[in-house]
N, C-alpha and C positions, 0 to 999 in steps of 0.2 A: 387736737385742733377741737375749738368750741362748735360744736354742733349746731348752734343757732345759726350760723352761717355757712351750713352745709345746705345744698339745693338751688332754690331759686330766689336770687335777689334782684330787684326791679330799680333800675336807675331813673328816677321819676323825673318826667319832663317838667318845666316851670310852664303853665298855661298862662297866657296875658290876655288882655282884653283889648278892644280896639284902640285904645290910647297908648299901649304897651305897657299898662301896669299889671302887676300881678293880679291873675283872675282867682280870686280865692274860692268861690263858689266852684269854679271848674276844677280847681286842686281839691276842693273835697270830694268832688264826683271821682275824680281819678284814684284817690286813695282808697275809697271804697270800692271801685271797680277791680282794682289789683289785688285787694285785701279778700274780696269775696272771691277772686279767682284763684286763690290759693298759694299765692308766693308766700315765701317763707320769711323776708326780710326787706326792708324798703331802704333805698339808698337816696338820701337826700345830697345835692349839690356836687353831683358827678358832672362828667362832660355832657351828658344829654340834657341836664338841667340850665344850660347856656348859663354855667356859672361866671365865664369872665365878663359878662354883660350885667351881672347884678351886683349891686351895693353890698358892703359888708351888712348894712342894718336889713336890707332886703331878704339876704341868705338866712339871716337870724330869724328873721320873721316868719320866713316860709318853714324853717326847721321847726319853730314853736308851733305853727300852725298844722303841721304835718303830725307831730305828737299828739296834737289836742284831737285830731280826727282819726287817731290809731286804736279803732276799737276793739281789734283784735290783741293790741298789745305787741305787735310784731317788734322784733329787734329793729334798731335805727342805726345805720350807719352814715356818718356824715363826710362828705368831701372837703377836706381842708389841706391843701397844697400850694406850691409856690416855687419859684425860682430864687429866692433871696432866704437864705438857710437861717440868718439871724432874726431877720423880721418874722419868718414863719415860727422859729422857736418862741419869740414874743407872744406871737398869736396864741400859739398852744399855753402858754404859762397863763395867760389871761382868759382863757375860754371857760366858761362857766356853766354852759348849757349841758344837760345830762343826755348823752348818747351811749350808745353800746360798743361802738367801735367807729374808727376813722379809716377813711380811705385816703391814701397819699400818692399823687403822681408823682412819677419823676420829674425832678425839674427841668423845665423845658428853655429852649433858645440858647441857654449857658453851653451845652453839651459838655456837661462834665465827664473827667475820666471816671472808670469803674471805682477808683479809691475815693473819689470825690462823691460819687452815688452813694457809698457805702457810709462816709462820714456824715452827709445829710440826712440819712434815714435814721443812723444811730441817735444824731442830736436831736430829732423830731422824737425817737422813741423813748429818750432819756426823760423826756418832759412831759409827754402824752398822760392825760389823766387815765384814758381808756386804750385797749391794745390799738396797733394799727395794722392795716391791711395794706400792702404794697400795690402800687398800680404801675403796670409797665406796659405802655402805649407808644411805641417807637415811632409810628406813623404820625402821631401828633407833637412828640417831643423832641424828636430829631436823635433820641438816644436809647440804646437797647440796655436793660438790665440784665447782665448775663448771667448764666447759670451759676457761676462759682461765687459771684456776687451774692444772688439770693441766697443761696445754701449758707454762707457766712452770715447773713443777715438774720436768717432763720434761727440762729443762735441766741438771738438778743429775746431775752424774756417777754418784751412788750411787742414784739412782731409775730404776729399769729398767721400770716398768710399773704398770699399774692393774688391781685386779679391781673391775668396773663393774657394779654390783648397783643401779641407780638404777629398776629393775621396768620399767615399759612404756615407759620413756624411750630408746627405741633409737636416736631423733634424736641424743640426747647422743653415743651410741657413735660415728654417723656423724660428727659434728662433731669428735670427738677423733681418728678414723682419717684424716680430711682433711688434719688439720695437723700430726700428731705425727712426732718424728722416725722416721726409717726402722727405727731397731732398738728401738724402744718396744714392749713387751707391751701387748696391749689384750686382755684376759680376761673372759669374762663370768662373773656370780656368780648368774646366774639361769637354772635347768635348762631351763625352759619356753620359753626365748628363746634358745637355742643357734642354731637355724637364721637366723633374723632378724639376730642379732647378729653371726654371722660373714660374713655376708651383707654387713653394713655396715661390715666390716673388721677385726672381730675374729679372735683367734688360737686361741682355745679357750675353755674353761669351768674353774673350780673348782667342783667338782660335789658335791651332797647325795647325789643318786640314785646316784652311781656309788659308794657306800657298798655299794648292794645289788645294783646292776645295772652294773658295771664294765666288762664287754664291750660291751654295748650302747651305753653312754655313750661309750666310746671308738670304737667304729666310725662311730657319729653323726659326731663331731668329725672323724674321719680321713677320712671321705667330704667332708665340708665342706672340710678342708684340700686335697683332692684336686680340689676342683671339680665333685664328683658331688652335684649337688643332688638328682637325683631318687632315687638310692640312699639319701641322708642322708634324705629324706623318708619312705623305706619303713621305716627304722629307727626314725624319731620315732613313727611309726604305731604300731608295736610296743610303744613305751614309753608312750604318751600317756595310756592307762588309769591307769597307775601315777602318773604326773606330776599327774593330776587329783586324785589323793586323797593325795600325799604332803604336803602343807602346809595341808591344811584345818584341821587342829588345832594349827600350828605345827611348827617346827623345833627340834630333832630328834626330836619326839614321833613323826611318823609314819616317819620311815626308822627309827627303832630299834623301832617295831612290825613294819615289814616285815623287818628283818634278824632278829628273834626268829622271825618266823613261817617264815623260811628256815633257821633255826638255824644262822646265822653267828655270832650271839651267844647267850650262855645264858640270860641273864635280860633282861626289857623293864622296866628300871629307869632312872628319870631322878632328878636330884636338885631338891628343891623351889628357887624356886618353879615349876620346869615340873614336869609332871604325865604319866603315861602316856596313851594314846589311849583313847577310848571304846570298848566292846566292839564296837560296828557300824563304826568304821571300822578297827579289827584285822581283823575279819572281811571286809571289803571288800578291804583291802590285801592279805591273805593269799590270797584267792582270785584277785586281778590278778596277783600274784607267781607263784601256781602256775601259770598260763597260761603264763608264760615258760620 
């Protein structure tokens, strides 16, 4: 496993101004906030970035800007996925930006078979200039990357790990951990399951809440990596109220409201079809965040 991706990755939001343009000043503030907060690596253009609503030019502009503000030289993972394998392979062949790894979500809407999923990821891994991390998130894609398929893909030299976000199915994490290669990365995509996920054999998290609470998230993950379950549970207790609110109205609706209340980003703006949080949720998130 590449140790650079062990620990806490943060799936960066994309701040927008009042006119729904990318707010680069707010993005600079966010990168500084999470970097100083102790995260181990940055994830650009994940789900939390509202990537489906950004143009290809905007995505590259955001990537370049994040790298320019990456004062701690943290590893950068870039989300590049899709549901048209041929078109995606072409994108990878033409991709010239320097990143440390790619995060590749399961193809959505098509609902391919396990054999189709395997062939899709292998086609990308064969042409990607950097290692790829699989991203399994059935609640968004409509298909689950099964354990046997993950283990087959783990044999590919350019597939180094998986972000596993199958929700309450920690059992799936256990099964992967028991049979995966020693150097394979197993990271959580569910902030509320960090402790059970890492108890089951996981190596960390690619986190939403780390946008707003990077220090607490990093402390929680580091305590688990050190085998300090009791201390990790203490940190989790501090975070639990915010975690209970963060996804009530979807993601990144909750975390953008929290970041705005903390004045990390200037505007609480999302692009349709996503909308801002209700006033009641904003008030509760702001109050919970203030306690911290």
